[in-house]
MDAnalysis code that builds the backbone (N, CA, C; Angstrom):
import MDAnalysis as mda
import numpy as np

u = mda.Universe.empty(510, n_residues=170, atom_resindex=np.repeat(np.arange(170), 3), trajectory=True)
u.add_TopologyAttr("name", ["N", "CA", "C"] * 170)
u.add_TopologyAttr("resid", np.arange(1, 171))
u.add_TopologyAttr("resname", ["MET", "ASN", "GLN", "LEU", "SER", "LYS", "GLU", "ILE", "ILE", "ALA", "LYS", "LYS", "ALA", "ALA", "ILE", "VAL", "GLU", "GLU", "VAL", "PHE", "GLU", "LYS", "PHE", "ASN", "ASN", "ALA", "THR", "SER", "VAL", "VAL", "VAL", "VAL", "ASP", "TYR", "ARG", "GLY", "LEU", "THR", "VAL", "ASP", "GLU", "VAL", "THR", "GLU", "LEU", "ARG", "LYS", "GLU", "LEU", "ARG", "GLU", "ALA", "GLY", "VAL", "GLU", "MET", "ARG", "VAL", "ILE", "LYS", "ASN", "THR", "PHE", "LEU", "ARG", "ARG", "ALA", "ALA", "ASP", "LYS", "ALA", "GLY", "TYR", "GLU", "GLY", "LEU", "ASP", "GLU", "THR", "PHE", "THR", "GLY", "PRO", "THR", "ALA", "VAL", "ALA", "PHE", "GLY", "SER", "GLU", "ASP", "ALA", "THR", "ALA", "PRO", "ALA", "ARG", "ILE", "PHE", "SER", "LYS", "PHE", "ALA", "GLU", "ASP", "HIS", "GLU", "ALA", "LEU", "THR", "ILE", "LYS", "GLY", "GLY", "MET", "ILE", "ASP", "GLY", "GLU", "VAL", "VAL", "THR", "LEU", "ASP", "GLU", "ILE", "HIS", "ALA", "LEU", "ALA", "LYS", "LEU", "PRO", "ASN", "ARG", "GLU", "GLY", "MET", "LEU", "SER", "MET", "LEU", "CYS", "SER", "VAL", "LEU", "GLN", "ALA", "PRO", "VAL", "ARG", "ASN", "PHE", "ALA", "TYR", "ALA", "VAL", "LYS", "ALA", "VAL", "ALA", "ASP", "SER", "LYS", "ASP", "GLU", "SER", "ALA", "ALA"])
u.atoms.positions = np.array([
    [1.054, -0.999, 0.245],
    [-0.107, 0.350, 0.165],
    [0.857, 1.066, 0.191],
    [1.124, 1.881, -0.876],
    [1.553, 3.377, -1.217],
    [1.013, 5.058, 0.285],
    [2.015, 5.613, 0.012],
    [1.556, 6.278, 0.640],
    [0.268, 7.163, 0.837],
    [0.362, 7.603, -0.641],
    [-1.304, 8.029, -0.679],
    [-2.144, 7.045, -0.707],
    [-2.435, 6.017, -0.590],
    [-3.603, 5.293, 0.066],
    [-4.085, 5.447, 0.916],
    [-2.622, 5.398, 1.921],
    [-2.824, 5.506, 3.453],
    [-3.436, 6.918, 4.108],
    [-2.889, 7.743, 3.340],
    [-3.318, 9.193, 3.803],
    [-4.814, 9.510, 3.428],
    [-5.357, 8.607, 2.320],
    [-6.865, 8.665, 1.907],
    [-7.534, 7.891, 2.571],
    [-6.790, 7.013, 3.382],
    [-7.760, 6.130, 4.069],
    [-7.759, 6.505, 5.527],
    [-7.010, 7.526, 5.838],
    [-6.784, 8.158, 7.151],
    [-7.594, 9.004, 7.162],
    [-8.063, 10.122, 5.609],
    [-8.652, 11.059, 5.707],
    [-10.287, 10.785, 6.065],
    [-10.483, 9.304, 5.095],
    [-11.827, 8.484, 5.243],
    [-12.676, 8.661, 6.933],
    [-11.078, 7.687, 7.552],
    [-11.487, 7.403, 8.724],
    [-11.823, 8.476, 10.145],
    [-11.267, 9.470, 9.086],
    [-11.263, 10.920, 10.502],
    [-12.994, 11.226, 10.034],
    [-13.210, 11.222, 8.541],
    [-14.392, 11.961, 8.771],
    [-15.744, 11.182, 8.812],
    [-15.032, 9.677, 8.965],
    [-16.098, 8.663, 9.846],
    [-16.593, 9.162, 11.655],
    [-15.224, 9.461, 11.612],
    [-14.995, 9.464, 13.264],
    [-15.777, 11.017, 13.685],
    [-15.408, 12.080, 12.418],
    [-16.382, 13.169, 12.730],
    [-17.602, 13.292, 12.936],
    [-18.132, 12.030, 12.035],
    [-19.609, 11.815, 11.848],
    [-19.965, 11.323, 13.191],
    [-19.044, 10.044, 13.708],
    [-19.412, 9.959, 14.651],
    [-19.712, 10.472, 16.076],
    [-19.224, 11.113, 15.666],
    [-18.729, 11.971, 17.082],
    [-20.361, 12.870, 17.117],
    [-20.518, 13.265, 15.631],
    [-22.065, 14.064, 15.941],
    [-23.106, 13.562, 16.216],
    [-23.244, 12.119, 15.685],
    [-24.152, 11.450, 15.673],
    [-24.582, 10.956, 17.636],
    [-23.379, 10.929, 18.119],
    [-23.313, 10.959, 19.366],
    [-23.685, 12.034, 20.479],
    [-23.339, 13.011, 19.784],
    [-23.718, 14.433, 21.113],
    [-24.907, 15.155, 20.237],
    [-25.576, 14.772, 19.268],
    [-26.790, 15.165, 18.811],
    [-28.119, 14.416, 19.763],
    [-28.848, 15.298, 19.996],
    [-30.051, 14.797, 20.697],
    [-31.136, 14.666, 19.869],
    [-30.756, 14.782, 18.366],
    [-31.839, 14.393, 17.446],
    [-31.337, 14.459, 15.670],
    [-31.621, 13.648, 15.216],
    [-30.822, 13.729, 13.677],
    [-32.342, 13.143, 12.753],
    [-32.110, 13.762, 11.659],
    [-33.049, 13.897, 10.572],
    [-32.579, 13.734, 9.456],
    [-32.616, 12.568, 8.356],
    [-32.368, 12.133, 7.758],
    [-33.347, 12.823, 6.719],
    [-32.766, 13.501, 5.216],
    [-33.628, 14.171, 4.175],
    [-33.351, 13.690, 2.616],
    [-33.690, 13.709, 1.639],
    [-33.755, 13.919, 0.377],
    [-33.731, 15.302, 0.033],
    [-33.013, 15.695, -0.733],
    [-32.800, 17.188, -1.138],
    [-33.183, 16.880, -2.218],
    [-32.993, 16.468, -2.938],
    [-33.036, 15.975, -4.759],
    [-34.499, 17.326, -4.851],
    [-34.148, 17.907, -6.221],
    [-34.596, 18.670, -6.431],
    [-35.183, 19.804, -6.223],
    [-34.585, 20.437, -4.749],
    [-34.391, 21.745, -4.489],
    [-33.290, 22.498, -4.793],
    [-33.147, 24.426, -5.000],
    [-32.601, 24.849, -6.241],
    [-31.530, 25.047, -4.650],
    [-30.918, 25.897, -5.430],
    [-29.515, 26.274, -4.339],
    [-30.347, 27.818, -3.331],
    [-31.302, 28.272, -4.064],
    [-31.796, 28.982, -3.292],
    [-32.463, 28.928, -1.953],
    [-32.899, 27.997, -2.387],
    [-34.085, 26.880, -1.745],
    [-33.111, 26.137, -0.381],
    [-32.177, 25.200, -0.873],
    [-31.287, 25.078, -0.231],
    [-30.958, 25.757, 1.585],
    [-30.384, 27.027, 0.562],
    [-29.751, 28.315, 1.295],
    [-30.660, 28.561, 2.303],
    [-32.029, 28.507, 1.593],
    [-32.952, 29.249, 2.587],
    [-33.075, 28.112, 3.962],
    [-33.194, 27.129, 3.618],
    [-33.224, 25.844, 4.773],
    [-32.081, 25.755, 5.437],
    [-31.221, 25.824, 4.928],
    [-29.820, 25.634, 5.941],
    [-29.784, 27.003, 6.845],
    [-30.457, 28.467, 6.447],
    [-30.182, 29.204, 7.356],
    [-31.418, 28.847, 8.342],
    [-32.691, 28.689, 7.953],
    [-33.366, 28.617, 9.248],
    [-33.009, 27.150, 10.001],
    [-32.348, 26.251, 9.455],
    [-31.493, 25.241, 10.737],
    [-30.362, 25.926, 11.538],
    [-29.947, 26.639, 11.014],
    [-28.871, 26.895, 11.720],
    [-29.211, 28.061, 13.179],
    [-30.017, 29.240, 12.102],
    [-31.325, 29.948, 13.252],
    [-31.407, 29.480, 14.645],
    [-31.439, 27.977, 14.407],
    [-32.579, 27.006, 15.332],
    [-31.143, 26.267, 15.819],
    [-29.878, 26.787, 15.598],
    [-28.805, 25.917, 16.478],
    [-28.584, 24.547, 15.444],
    [-29.037, 24.207, 14.967],
    [-29.352, 22.849, 13.845],
    [-28.328, 22.892, 13.110],
    [-27.009, 21.624, 12.723],
    [-25.925, 21.707, 11.763],
    [-26.618, 20.499, 10.914],
    [-26.661, 20.990, 9.715],
    [-26.795, 20.277, 8.086],
    [-25.836, 20.298, 7.283],
    [-25.691, 18.838, 6.788],
    [-24.037, 18.652, 6.203],
    [-25.467, 17.240, 5.180],
    [-24.207, 17.443, 4.050],
    [-24.106, 16.354, 2.884],
    [-23.314, 15.557, 3.354],
    [-23.319, 14.343, 3.484],
    [-22.148, 13.552, 3.437],
    [-22.224, 12.124, 2.811],
    [-21.651, 11.763, 2.538],
    [-21.579, 10.253, 1.671],
    [-22.042, 9.205, 2.258],
    [-23.092, 8.554, 1.879],
    [-24.209, 7.459, 2.360],
    [-23.216, 6.488, 3.040],
    [-21.632, 6.256, 2.168],
    [-20.849, 5.266, 3.156],
    [-20.513, 5.385, 4.252],
    [-20.466, 7.117, 4.539],
    [-19.380, 7.512, 5.674],
    [-20.750, 7.124, 6.684],
    [-21.598, 7.833, 6.368],
    [-23.059, 7.974, 7.163],
    [-23.236, 6.469, 7.902],
    [-23.207, 5.190, 7.003],
    [-23.666, 3.898, 7.520],
    [-23.076, 3.593, 8.458],
    [-21.473, 3.737, 8.193],
    [-19.872, 3.448, 8.984],
    [-20.503, 4.055, 10.315],
    [-20.678, 5.364, 10.273],
    [-20.808, 6.264, 11.564],
    [-21.571, 5.789, 12.513],
    [-23.207, 5.472, 11.934],
    [-24.139, 4.825, 12.241],
    [-23.999, 3.444, 12.837],
    [-23.310, 2.755, 12.644],
    [-23.067, 1.494, 12.438],
    [-22.505, 1.382, 14.180],
    [-21.287, 2.534, 13.892],
    [-20.220, 2.963, 15.080],
    [-21.035, 3.589, 16.076],
    [-22.145, 4.171, 16.158],
    [-23.247, 4.545, 17.458],
    [-23.846, 3.927, 17.368],
    [-24.074, 3.067, 17.187],
    [-25.614, 2.321, 17.472],
    [-27.092, 1.549, 16.450],
    [-26.712, 2.516, 15.660],
    [-28.269, 3.080, 15.236],
    [-28.110, 2.599, 13.977],
    [-28.736, 1.313, 13.682],
    [-28.318, 0.343, 12.448],
    [-29.399, 0.406, 12.052],
    [-30.949, 0.756, 12.087],
    [-31.816, 0.959, 11.636],
    [-31.772, 1.623, 10.949],
    [-30.606, 3.071, 10.822],
    [-30.689, 4.206, 10.054],
    [-30.517, 3.720, 8.916],
    [-29.724, 2.423, 8.572],
    [-28.669, 2.462, 7.528],
    [-29.934, 2.296, 5.793],
    [-31.272, 2.252, 5.928],
    [-32.094, 1.941, 4.828],
    [-31.847, 3.169, 4.502],
    [-31.908, 4.432, 5.344],
    [-32.263, 5.798, 4.902],
    [-31.155, 6.307, 4.265],
    [-29.914, 5.770, 4.284],
    [-29.050, 6.842, 3.487],
    [-28.903, 5.826, 2.061],
    [-29.732, 6.158, 1.291],
    [-29.625, 6.201, -0.025],
    [-29.808, 7.017, -0.719],
    [-29.331, 7.399, -1.828],
    [-29.429, 8.288, -2.930],
    [-28.790, 10.079, -2.491],
    [-28.957, 10.904, -2.753],
    [-28.595, 12.081, -2.284],
    [-29.282, 12.315, -0.899],
    [-28.438, 12.444, 0.095],
    [-28.470, 12.445, 1.681],
    [-28.314, 13.626, 2.487],
    [-29.038, 14.202, 2.878],
    [-28.629, 15.574, 3.794],
    [-28.810, 14.857, 5.367],
    [-27.915, 15.317, 6.482],
    [-28.763, 14.982, 7.481],
    [-28.786, 16.614, 8.416],
    [-29.567, 16.149, 9.608],
    [-29.394, 17.722, 9.750],
    [-29.084, 16.624, 11.431],
    [-28.228, 17.541, 12.259],
    [-28.152, 17.523, 13.609],
    [-28.374, 18.341, 14.883],
    [-29.002, 18.243, 15.489],
    [-29.961, 18.779, 16.561],
    [-29.319, 18.786, 17.881],
    [-28.511, 19.698, 18.546],
    [-28.143, 19.047, 19.610],
    [-29.011, 20.143, 20.864],
    [-29.407, 21.553, 20.534],
    [-30.122, 22.266, 21.673],
    [-31.651, 21.989, 21.800],
    [-32.335, 21.966, 21.093],
    [-33.553, 21.450, 20.880],
    [-34.218, 20.407, 19.716],
    [-34.132, 19.490, 20.602],
    [-34.759, 18.306, 19.905],
    [-35.861, 18.254, 18.665],
    [-36.375, 18.974, 19.256],
    [-38.057, 19.180, 17.779],
    [-37.597, 20.078, 16.658],
    [-36.172, 20.783, 16.840],
    [-35.932, 21.713, 15.744],
    [-36.107, 21.257, 14.644],
    [-35.302, 19.795, 14.451],
    [-35.240, 19.769, 12.930],
    [-36.403, 18.802, 12.348],
    [-36.847, 17.926, 13.247],
    [-38.429, 17.593, 12.809],
    [-38.643, 19.189, 12.187],
    [-39.509, 19.964, 13.526],
    [-40.010, 21.020, 12.939],
    [-39.754, 21.693, 11.678],
    [-38.371, 22.015, 11.366],
    [-38.196, 23.006, 9.994],
    [-38.308, 22.295, 9.024],
    [-38.070, 21.029, 8.840],
    [-37.981, 19.680, 7.844],
    [-39.428, 19.931, 7.540],
    [-39.896, 19.293, 8.791],
    [-41.879, 19.319, 8.156],
    [-42.561, 20.450, 7.786],
    [-42.023, 21.765, 8.207],
    [-42.320, 23.173, 7.631],
    [-41.802, 23.105, 6.347],
    [-40.931, 23.025, 5.949],
    [-40.177, 23.192, 4.709],
    [-40.624, 22.144, 3.708],
    [-41.116, 20.968, 4.368],
    [-41.778, 19.460, 3.381],
    [-42.965, 20.065, 2.294],
    [-43.891, 20.714, 3.493],
    [-45.122, 21.203, 3.219],
    [-45.239, 22.387, 1.918],
    [-44.127, 23.311, 2.257],
    [-43.835, 24.185, 1.050],
    [-42.937, 23.633, -0.398],
    [-42.331, 22.619, -0.319],
    [-41.678, 22.255, -1.192],
    [-41.233, 20.968, -1.327],
    [-42.320, 20.346, -2.532],
    [-42.459, 18.771, -2.419],
    [-41.369, 18.401, -2.783],
    [-39.859, 18.745, -2.989],
    [-39.067, 18.068, -3.590],
    [-38.208, 17.830, -2.437],
    [-38.194, 18.259, -0.862],
    [-38.154, 17.755, 0.242],
    [-38.153, 16.734, 0.753],
    [-37.886, 15.610, 1.023],
    [-38.671, 14.222, 1.674],
    [-37.828, 13.854, 2.492],
    [-38.624, 13.437, 3.491],
    [-37.496, 12.967, 4.978],
    [-37.926, 11.687, 5.118],
    [-36.602, 11.043, 5.697],
    [-36.558, 9.394, 5.178],
    [-36.972, 9.204, 6.225],
    [-36.234, 9.521, 7.534],
    [-35.840, 8.639, 9.068],
    [-35.038, 9.808, 9.904],
    [-35.364, 8.964, 11.157],
    [-34.142, 9.583, 11.903],
    [-33.701, 9.199, 13.396],
    [-33.812, 9.755, 14.051],
    [-32.707, 9.431, 15.523],
    [-33.378, 10.542, 16.651],
    [-33.781, 10.218, 17.984],
    [-34.249, 10.969, 18.414],
    [-34.087, 10.206, 20.242],
    [-33.293, 11.066, 20.996],
    [-32.818, 10.462, 22.002],
    [-32.051, 9.081, 21.611],
    [-31.242, 8.822, 20.549],
    [-30.823, 7.764, 21.313],
    [-31.473, 6.723, 20.123],
    [-32.585, 6.862, 19.683],
    [-33.460, 6.025, 19.774],
    [-33.849, 6.190, 17.877],
    [-33.985, 5.219, 17.311],
    [-33.932, 5.429, 15.638],
    [-35.488, 5.484, 15.764],
    [-35.927, 6.494, 15.261],
    [-37.482, 6.811, 15.433],
    [-38.352, 6.280, 13.408],
    [-39.911, 6.497, 12.973],
    [-40.193, 5.891, 12.172],
    [-40.976, 7.549, 11.787],
    [-40.900, 7.776, 10.320],
    [-41.584, 8.902, 9.815],
    [-42.783, 9.882, 10.664],
    [-43.401, 8.701, 11.067],
    [-44.839, 9.031, 11.629],
    [-44.417, 9.837, 13.579],
    [-43.382, 9.242, 13.868],
    [-42.870, 9.466, 15.354],
    [-41.480, 11.113, 14.427],
    [-41.583, 11.354, 13.414],
    [-41.013, 12.287, 13.437],
    [-41.802, 13.668, 12.975],
    [-43.605, 13.260, 12.241],
    [-44.210, 14.407, 11.805],
    [-44.865, 14.650, 13.339],
    [-44.746, 13.471, 14.390],
    [-45.686, 13.610, 15.356],
    [-44.869, 15.240, 16.205],
    [-43.164, 14.531, 16.116],
    [-42.476, 15.140, 16.988],
    [-42.437, 16.617, 16.552],
    [-42.573, 16.871, 15.210],
    [-42.636, 17.975, 14.384],
    [-43.622, 19.222, 15.035],
    [-44.853, 18.063, 15.225],
    [-46.198, 19.319, 15.966],
    [-46.160, 19.840, 17.321],
    [-45.227, 19.179, 17.835],
    [-45.019, 19.387, 19.323],
    [-44.301, 21.037, 19.536],
    [-44.881, 21.805, 20.362],
    [-43.901, 23.460, 20.511],
    [-42.390, 23.218, 20.248],
    [-41.790, 24.407, 20.364],
    [-40.403, 24.316, 20.383],
    [-40.480, 24.301, 22.156],
    [-38.913, 24.389, 22.815],
    [-38.706, 24.527, 24.211],
    [-39.432, 25.035, 25.244],
    [-38.840, 26.545, 24.295],
    [-40.065, 28.017, 24.704],
    [-41.451, 27.739, 25.064],
    [-41.794, 27.117, 24.176],
    [-43.504, 27.057, 24.148],
    [-43.721, 25.766, 24.918],
    [-43.096, 25.244, 25.473],
    [-43.189, 24.169, 26.202],
    [-42.888, 24.638, 27.330],
    [-42.197, 25.060, 27.727],
    [-42.255, 25.690, 29.655],
    [-43.264, 27.072, 29.303],
    [-43.566, 27.662, 28.669],
    [-44.420, 28.232, 28.969],
    [-45.491, 27.837, 29.174],
    [-46.541, 26.725, 28.197],
    [-47.483, 25.929, 28.834],
    [-46.975, 25.304, 30.092],
    [-45.995, 24.928, 30.745],
    [-45.649, 24.258, 31.834],
    [-46.358, 25.835, 32.787],
    [-45.125, 26.055, 32.528],
    [-45.558, 27.215, 33.769],
    [-46.973, 27.864, 33.913],
    [-47.802, 28.191, 32.570],
    [-49.299, 28.198, 32.844],
    [-50.171, 27.483, 33.709],
    [-49.342, 25.992, 33.531],
    [-50.327, 25.199, 34.343],
    [-50.283, 25.055, 35.605],
    [-48.491, 25.647, 35.745],
    [-48.219, 25.629, 37.271],
    [-48.968, 26.736, 38.118],
    [-49.238, 27.346, 37.599],
    [-50.154, 29.192, 37.887],
    [-51.360, 28.706, 38.733],
    [-51.872, 27.892, 37.457],
    [-53.779, 27.699, 37.452],
    [-53.696, 27.435, 38.793],
    [-53.216, 26.622, 39.384],
    [-54.030, 26.486, 40.705],
    [-53.825, 27.981, 41.594],
    [-52.729, 28.090, 41.835],
    [-52.299, 29.294, 43.069],
    [-53.428, 30.935, 42.231],
    [-53.150, 30.617, 40.865],
    [-53.900, 32.192, 40.026],
    [-55.732, 31.496, 40.673],
    [-56.295, 30.274, 40.751],
    [-57.804, 30.034, 41.129],
    [-57.437, 30.099, 42.413],
    [-56.515, 29.919, 43.580],
    [-56.816, 29.834, 44.542],
    [-56.874, 31.776, 45.418],
    [-55.972, 32.693, 44.332],
    [-55.819, 33.884, 44.805],
    [-57.412, 34.620, 43.763],
    [-58.087, 33.674, 43.524],
    [-59.728, 34.324, 42.704],
    [-60.498, 34.203, 43.615],
    [-60.574, 32.998, 44.476],
    [-61.439, 32.238, 44.782],
    [-61.171, 33.266, 46.849],
    [-59.691, 33.859, 47.455],
    [-59.704, 34.756, 48.068],
    [-60.634, 36.021, 48.082],
    [-60.094, 36.529, 46.721],
    [-60.919, 37.595, 46.242],
    [-61.763, 37.629, 46.394],
    [-62.730, 37.029, 46.185],
    [-64.373, 36.748, 46.018],
    [-64.573, 36.372, 47.445],
    [-64.172, 36.217, 48.239],
    [-64.095, 36.081, 49.805],
    [-64.133, 36.936, 50.223],
    [-63.060, 38.025, 49.932],
    [-63.136, 39.556, 50.636],
    [-64.274, 39.639, 49.804],
    [-64.338, 40.623, 48.636],
    [-65.077, 40.811, 48.278],
    [-66.475, 41.089, 48.952],
    [-67.434, 39.362, 48.713],
    [-68.387, 39.117, 49.525],
    [-68.491, 40.045, 50.783],
    [-67.554, 39.242, 51.571],
    [-67.431, 40.276, 53.058],
    [-67.650, 41.897, 53.144],
    [-66.975, 42.171, 52.121],
    [-67.089, 43.890, 51.961],
    [-67.965, 44.213, 51.796],
    [-68.989, 43.211, 51.064],
    [-71.016, 43.492, 50.675],
    [-71.610, 43.622, 51.638],
    [-71.200, 42.438, 52.093],
    [-72.075, 42.447, 53.509],
    [-71.520, 42.881, 54.639],
    [-70.772, 43.677, 54.993],
    [-70.322, 44.432, 55.577],
    [-70.869, 46.146, 55.694],
    [-71.013, 46.671, 54.331],
    [-71.681, 47.803, 53.788],
    [-72.931, 47.754, 54.009],
])
């Protein structure tokens, strides 16, 4: 084996290792077929993903298969066919699914192939269900309103009692 072949193999191993690290650090991964999108549409999609803290990469399917197998995501192998883009979400687990689903509604050329959420390979239906969930801030807001409701209702009841005593005293 000559020196050039060894360098090429080392570069490929480094790419697989880098993708493996991305799989391990991601809370969610969504695999899509972007064939048919224009350069402007891909640029718009990448911008939306970047603003949400999601990294989208186009990586050779062989590298993706090796990295996914190394990370323990054998179920993703069938999604790595044809032109493949992968989005790695580490901040908000719902962001990649939400952005891709919304974008696919407006652009028929984008096809979601599959993904991984919190270390588990998920189906297309699960990705679409995840896309319907609000983002982290929306969920926290809903939680806060649920936690505030008993206190607010108690305050209304105390105020109603106080108002009724004021009326009866008058």
